[in-house]
N, C-alpha and C positions, 0 to 999 in steps of 0.2 A: 471817612471824613472828606469833604469836598472843599478844596481851597480855591477861592476866586482870586483872579489877578486883575488889578485895575487896568482900565483901557489904556492902550498905548497913546500917549498924547503926541508923540513924534510921528506924524503921518506925512513925512517928506515924500516927494515924488521926484523922480530923476528923468532928465532927458538924456538920451544916449545918441551919439553920432557914430555912424559906421563908415564915415569918410576915410579914416585911417586904414581900416582893414581893406576897403576898396582900393585905396591908392597903393599901399605897401604890398599887399598880397594879391592884388588884382582879382579880388573876390567880389562878386555881386550875387544877390539872391536871384533865383530863377523862378520861384513860385511865391504866391501871395499867401497871407494868413487865411483868407477865405477859401483859397484853393486847398490848403492843408486841412482845413476843417472838413470840407467836402470829401477829401480823400479818406480821412479817418471815419467819417459817417458811412461811406461806401464800404470800407473794410469791415466795419462792425455789422453792417447789414448782410454781408456775404459770408461771414463765418458761420459754419453749420453748428459747431459745438464750442462756444467760447471757453468752456471749462476743460477742454482737452489738454492733456499734459504737454502737447507740442507748443502751447502758448506760455509755458512757464519756464523760468530759468533753472529751477531745481529738479 
């Protein structure tokens, strides 16, 4: 039996500020999201065998 769930009508969006973490912990990001995406794409292209056990936690 398949049960359907009504669409979530609460589609709130949140704005988050990182000013406090920058000010209190003196932390700031060093890389951008596009850089991170390119880094992941590069890693995925260079892995010879993505199904190798070395890439799993168990």
